[in-house]
C-alpha positions as CSV (number, residue, x, y, z in Angstrom):
1,M,-133.6,223.6,8.3
2,V,-132.4,220.3,9.8
3,S,-135.0,217.5,9.6
4,E,-135.9,215.7,12.7
5,T,-134.4,212.5,11.4
6,L,-131.0,214.1,11.3
7,I,-131.1,215.4,14.9
8,S,-130.1,212.1,16.6
9,A,-129.6,208.7,14.9
10,T,-128.2,205.3,15.8
11,I,-126.0,203.3,13.5
12,L,-129.0,201.4,12.4
13,D,-131.0,204.6,11.6
14,I,-128.1,205.9,9.5
15,S,-127.8,202.5,7.7
16,E,-131.5,202.4,6.9
17,R,-131.8,206.0,5.9
18,Y,-128.9,205.8,3.4
19,V,-129.4,202.1,2.5
20,F,-126.1,201.1,3.9
21,K,-125.2,197.8,5.6
22,A,-124.8,198.4,9.4
23,R,-121.0,198.2,9.0
24,Q,-121.0,201.0,6.5
25,G,-123.3,203.1,8.7
26,D,-120.8,202.6,11.6
27,Y,-117.9,203.6,9.3
28,Y,-119.7,206.8,8.1
29,A,-120.9,207.8,11.6
30,N,-117.4,207.3,13.0
31,A,-115.8,209.1,10.0
32,G,-118.1,212.0,10.7
33,R,-117.0,211.9,14.4
34,Y,-113.4,211.9,13.3
35,L,-114.0,215.0,11.2
36,G,-115.9,216.7,14.0
37,L,-119.2,216.6,12.2
38,F,-121.0,214.4,14.7
39,D,-121.0,214.0,18.5
40,S,-121.7,210.6,20.0
41,V,-124.0,210.5,23.0
42,I,-125.3,207.6,25.1
43,E,-129.1,207.9,25.6
44,T,-131.1,205.1,27.2
45,R,-128.3,202.6,26.6
46,R,-128.1,203.5,22.9
47,R,-125.3,205.2,21.2
48,L,-126.6,208.1,19.2
49,F,-124.9,210.4,16.7
50,Q,-126.0,214.0,16.4
51,P,-124.6,216.9,14.4
52,S,-122.0,218.9,16.2
53,A,-121.7,222.7,15.7
54,E,-119.5,221.9,12.6
55,G,-122.1,219.4,11.4
56,E,-124.9,221.9,11.7
57,K,-122.8,224.5,9.8
58,A,-122.2,221.9,7.0
59,L,-125.9,221.1,6.8
60,R,-126.7,224.8,6.0
61,M,-124.1,225.0,3.2
62,S,-124.6,224.7,-0.6
63,Y,-123.2,221.5,-2.2
64,K,-119.9,223.2,-3.3
65,Q,-119.4,224.9,0.0
66,R,-120.1,221.7,1.9
67,Q,-117.7,219.6,-0.2
68,L,-114.9,222.2,0.2
69,F,-115.7,222.4,3.9
70,L,-115.4,218.6,4.2
71,A,-112.0,218.8,2.4
72,S,-110.8,221.4,4.9
73,L,-111.9,219.2,7.8
74,I,-109.9,216.3,6.4
75,F,-106.8,218.4,6.1
76,R,-106.9,219.3,9.7
77,H,-105.6,215.8,10.5
78,L,-101.9,215.3,10.2
79,P,-101.9,212.0,8.3
80,F,-103.9,213.7,5.5
81,H,-101.8,216.8,5.6
82,K,-98.6,214.8,5.3
83,T,-100.0,212.5,2.6
84,F,-101.1,215.5,0.6
85,A,-97.6,217.0,0.9
86,Y,-96.1,213.7,-0.2
87,M,-98.5,213.6,-3.2
88,L,-97.5,217.1,-4.3
89,E,-93.8,216.4,-4.0
90,R,-94.2,213.2,-6.1
91,A,-96.4,215.0,-8.6
92,K,-93.4,217.0,-9.7
93,D,-91.9,213.8,-11.1
94,Q,-95.1,212.5,-12.6
95,Q,-97.9,213.8,-14.8
96,G,-99.9,215.0,-11.9
97,P,-101.0,213.8,-8.5
98,R,-101.3,210.1,-7.8
99,V,-102.8,208.7,-4.6
100,P,-100.0,206.9,-2.8
101,S,-100.0,203.2,-2.2
102,R,-101.3,201.7,1.0
103,D,-97.7,200.9,2.1
104,E,-96.7,204.5,1.4
105,I,-99.6,205.8,3.5
106,V,-98.8,203.4,6.3
107,S,-95.2,204.7,6.4
108,I,-96.6,208.3,6.6
109,M,-99.1,207.4,9.3
110,K,-96.4,205.8,11.4
111,T,-94.7,209.2,11.6
112,C,-97.9,210.9,12.9
113,Q,-98.1,209.3,16.4
114,L,-101.7,208.3,15.9
115,E,-104.1,207.6,18.7
116,N,-106.5,204.6,18.8
117,I,-104.2,202.3,16.9
118,G,-103.7,200.3,20.1
119,S,-102.3,196.8,19.9
120,G,-103.8,196.5,16.4
121,G,-100.4,197.2,14.9
122,D,-99.9,196.8,11.1
123,P,-103.4,195.4,10.4
124,M,-105.0,198.5,11.9
125,Y,-102.6,200.8,10.0
126,N,-103.4,198.9,6.8
127,R,-107.2,199.4,7.4
128,R,-106.7,203.1,8.1
129,A,-104.4,203.5,5.1
130,A,-107.1,202.0,2.9
131,S,-109.6,204.6,4.2
132,V,-107.0,207.4,3.6
133,R,-106.6,206.2,0.0
134,H,-110.4,206.2,-0.5
135,W,-110.7,209.7,0.9
136,F,-107.9,211.0,-1.4
137,R,-109.6,209.4,-4.4
138,W,-112.7,211.3,-3.4
139,L,-110.7,214.5,-3.0
140,L,-109.1,214.1,-6.5
141,H,-112.6,213.5,-8.0
142,L,-113.9,216.5,-6.1
143,C,-111.3,218.7,-7.9
144,K,-112.6,217.5,-11.2
145,D,-116.3,217.6,-10.3
146,L,-116.8,221.0,-8.7
147,P,-117.4,223.8,-11.2
148,A,-114.9,226.6,-10.6
149,D,-117.3,229.5,-11.4
150,S,-120.5,228.5,-9.6
151,D,-121.6,227.8,-6.1
152,A,-123.5,224.7,-7.1
């Protein structure tokens, strides 16, 4: 069952609940929106985040199911799909997968015709590439952390 505190939350609510700085709360809320886990609504001049149908589905999953579901949501986005393909291709020449550099990811992202880059140009690509790198590090750790034979 979803607790009332997860039904609708502001950036400040998210930051306080998970002991984040407001900037981190904003990042995670918008990352959740990007993945389709949260909807953003304006209510009494406040921006609230609430679980979408996909978010509700994730909340009902076991840990392992939820982590794999999050990975599947990430790969729905072309920059991640292309970066992963690049990692696999490069892994043939190395001793396994390596998260590409920020510059490599920027090059990949520039082929994806991304929305919301606006006039931010390269600094925006660099910030987004840093996020992509962190998400891929999480994905690689996820591969190591999830037991193959349980539904933990």
